[in-house]
C-alpha positions in Angstrom: 19.9 -1.5 -0.2 20.8 -3.3 2.7 20.3 -6.5 4.2 18.3 -5.3 6.7 16.7 -3.1 4.8 15.6 -6.1 2.3 14.5 -7.7 5.3 12.1 -4.8 6.6 10.2 -4.0 3.2 8.5 -7.3 2.9 7.6 -7.4 6.6 6.2 -3.9 6.8 4.4 -4.8 3.4 2.8 -7.5 4.6 1.4 -5.7 8.0 -0.1 -2.8 5.9 -1.6 -5.2 4.0 -3.3 -7.1 6.8 -4.6 -3.6 8.3 -6.3 -2.7 4.9 -7.2 -6.3 4.3 -9.0 -7.2 7.8 -11.4 -4.6 7.8 -11.8 -4.9 3.9 -12.2 -9.0 3.8 -14.8 -9.0 6.7 -17.2 -6.7 5.2 -20.3 -8.5 3.0 -19.4 -7.8 -0.9 -22.7 -5.8 -1.1 -22.0 -3.2 1.6 -18.5 -2.7 -0.3 -18.0 0.9 -1.8 -14.7 1.6 -3.5 -12.7 3.4 -2.3 -14.7 4.3 0.8 -13.7 0.6 2.4 -9.7 1.3 1.6 -9.9 4.7 3.5 -8.4 2.6 6.7 -6.4 3.2 9.3 -4.3 0.5 7.2 -3.7 2.8 4.1 -2.6 5.4 6.9 -0.4 2.8 8.3 1.1 2.3 4.3 1.6 6.2 4.2 3.6 6.6 7.2 5.6 3.4 6.5 6.3 5.0 3.2 7.8 8.1 5.3 9.2 6.3 7.6 11.6 4.1 4.7 12.1 7.5 2.7 14.0 8.7 5.9 15.9 5.6 6.6 17.8 5.6 2.8 15.1 3.3 1.0 15.0 4.8 -2.4 11.8 6.9 -3.3 10.8 4.2 -6.1 11.0 0.6 -3.8 9.4 2.7 -1.1 6.2 4.0 -3.5 6.2 0.7 -5.3 6.0 -1.5 -1.9 3.7 0.2 -0.2 1.7 1.4 -3.5 1.0 -2.1 -3.8 -0.4 -2.8 -0.8 -4.4 -1.5 -1.8 -4.3 -3.7 -4.9 -2.7 -6.7 -3.2 -5.9 -6.6 -0.9 -8.5 -5.9 -3.5 -7.2 -8.8 -5.3 -7.3 -11.3 -3.3 -10.6 -10.4 -2.6 -11.7 -10.9 -5.9 -9.8 -14.4 -6.3 -11.7 -15.5 -3.4 -15.0 -13.8 -4.2 -14.9 -15.2 -7.9 -13.7 -18.5 -6.3 -17.4 -19.0 -4.6 -19.3 -17.3 -7.1 -18.1 -16.5 -10.9 -20.9 -13.7 -11.2 -19.8 -11.7 -8.0 -16.4 -9.2 -9.4 -18.5 -8.6 -13.2 -16.5 -5.1 -12.9 -13.0 -6.1 -11.4 -10.7 -4.0 -13.2 -12.2 -1.0 -12.2 -12.0 -2.2 -9.0 -8.5 -2.9 -9.3 -7.7 0.7 -11.1 -9.3 2.0 -8.1 -7.4 0.8 -5.8 -3.9 0.6 -8.2 -4.5 4.8 -8.1 -5.3 5.0 -4.9 -2.2 2.9 -3.2 0.0 4.6 -5.4 -1.0 8.2 -5.4 -1.6 7.7 -1.3 2.4 6.0 -1.1 3.8 8.4 -3.7 3.2 11.5 -1.5 4.3 9.4 1.6 7.8 8.7 -0.3 8.0 12.2 -1.3 7.5 13.5 2.2 10.1 11.1 3.1 12.7 11.6 0.9 12.5 15.6 1.2 12.5 15.5 5.1 15.8 13.0 4.8 17.1 15.8 2.0 16.4 18.4 4.2 17.4 16.9 8.0 19.8 14.2 7.2 21.9 16.0 4.3 25.0 14.1 5.7 23.9 10.7 5.1 21.9 11.3 1.5 23.1 8.5 -0.9 24.8 10.5 -3.9 
């Protein structure tokens, strides 16, 4: 992986986390329903980033892992902040995290597969061997 990709991956990860997290964090806890509140434009952004990074020669595993972690990081941040205020607020936090992990990795995995397929179809001469 080149140094440029090492710089762009964390920036794209942060942007995706903020795009998913800002609407999610602003919703009161009583009104939250997972996974419905994770279906935001930010999750679409993580999907698109997974595609774009794979098209431009980022490995499938890197792209799927980095952008798959966006939703769980957002949910874990919400859990940590809410539990610091009220210790009984997230009694079922393992299920919240499991839903976020499954949704995040499913979306980014599909995006990374699409990106890898596009790269192999249209950019055959630049594919790493």
